[in-house]
C-alpha positions in Angstrom: 147.8 147.7 96.4 149.1 147.3 92.9 152.8 148.3 93.0 155.8 149.5 95.0 154.9 153.1 94.7 151.5 152.5 96.4 153.2 150.5 99.2 155.5 153.4 100.0 152.7 156.0 99.7 150.1 154.2 101.9 151.8 155.0 105.3 152.7 158.6 104.3 150.0 160.1 106.7 152.0 158.7 109.7 155.4 159.8 108.5 157.1 162.4 110.7 158.5 165.5 108.9 162.3 165.4 108.5 162.8 168.6 110.5 160.7 167.3 113.4 162.6 164.0 113.4 165.9 165.8 113.5 164.7 168.0 116.4 163.3 165.1 118.3 166.5 163.1 117.9 168.8 165.9 118.8 167.1 166.3 122.3 166.3 162.8 123.5 166.3 162.3 127.2 166.7 159.0 129.1 166.3 158.9 132.9 169.3 156.9 133.9 168.0 156.4 137.4 165.3 154.1 136.1 165.1 150.8 134.2 165.9 152.8 131.1 169.6 152.9 132.1 170.2 150.0 129.7 168.6 152.0 126.9 171.0 154.8 127.5 174.0 152.5 127.7 172.9 150.8 124.4 172.6 154.2 122.6 176.0 155.4 123.9 177.6 152.1 123.1 176.3 152.1 119.5 177.6 155.7 119.1 181.0 154.7 120.5 181.1 151.7 118.1 180.3 153.8 115.1 182.9 156.5 116.0 185.7 154.3 117.1 185.2 151.5 114.6 185.5 148.9 117.4 182.8 146.7 119.0 181.4 148.2 122.1 178.9 145.7 123.5 176.6 147.4 126.1 176.2 144.1 128.0 179.9 143.3 128.4 181.6 146.7 128.2 182.7 147.7 131.7 182.0 151.4 131.2 179.3 153.1 133.2 177.0 155.9 132.3 178.2 159.3 133.7 176.6 162.7 133.6 178.5 165.8 132.6 176.0 168.0 134.4 175.6 166.0 137.6 172.3 164.5 138.6 172.7 165.9 142.1 174.6 169.2 141.9 176.6 170.5 144.8 176.6 174.0 146.0 179.4 174.9 143.6 176.9 174.3 140.7 174.1 176.4 142.1 173.8 179.7 140.2 176.3 178.7 137.5 173.7 176.9 135.4 170.0 177.9 135.3 167.8 175.5 137.3 165.1 175.2 134.7 167.7 174.3 132.0 169.3 171.9 134.4 166.1 170.0 134.7 165.7 169.9 130.9 169.4 168.9 130.2 170.6 166.5 132.9 169.1 163.4 131.2 169.7 164.3 127.6 171.9 161.9 125.7 174.3 164.7 125.0 174.9 165.1 128.7 175.8 161.4 129.1 179.0 159.7 128.4 180.5 156.2 128.9 183.4 156.2 131.4 185.3 153.4 133.1 184.3 153.4 136.7 188.0 153.8 138.0 188.3 157.0 135.9 185.4 158.6 137.7 186.9 158.5 141.1 
């Protein structure tokens, strides 16, 4: 390689198109019942830090990960949200929030 332009052009075949990147990022899912729970808390903590302009350390912050659409829906949920959509949406980042455990009681 002879210059910066060539350095930036050489990996171009592996770049993801901007539209695909936006789509993939807008619908990420993280199974919070697995070891990936830390990943979800990290992502949510970073988003919280950016929005609130305060440090939100995922390792020390007492908040827990909560689902807006519950992981285990009760009878009152049956029929109010399509089952197929439920399976697709329950672990999406947009369905998760940080909440102090006492507030979830």
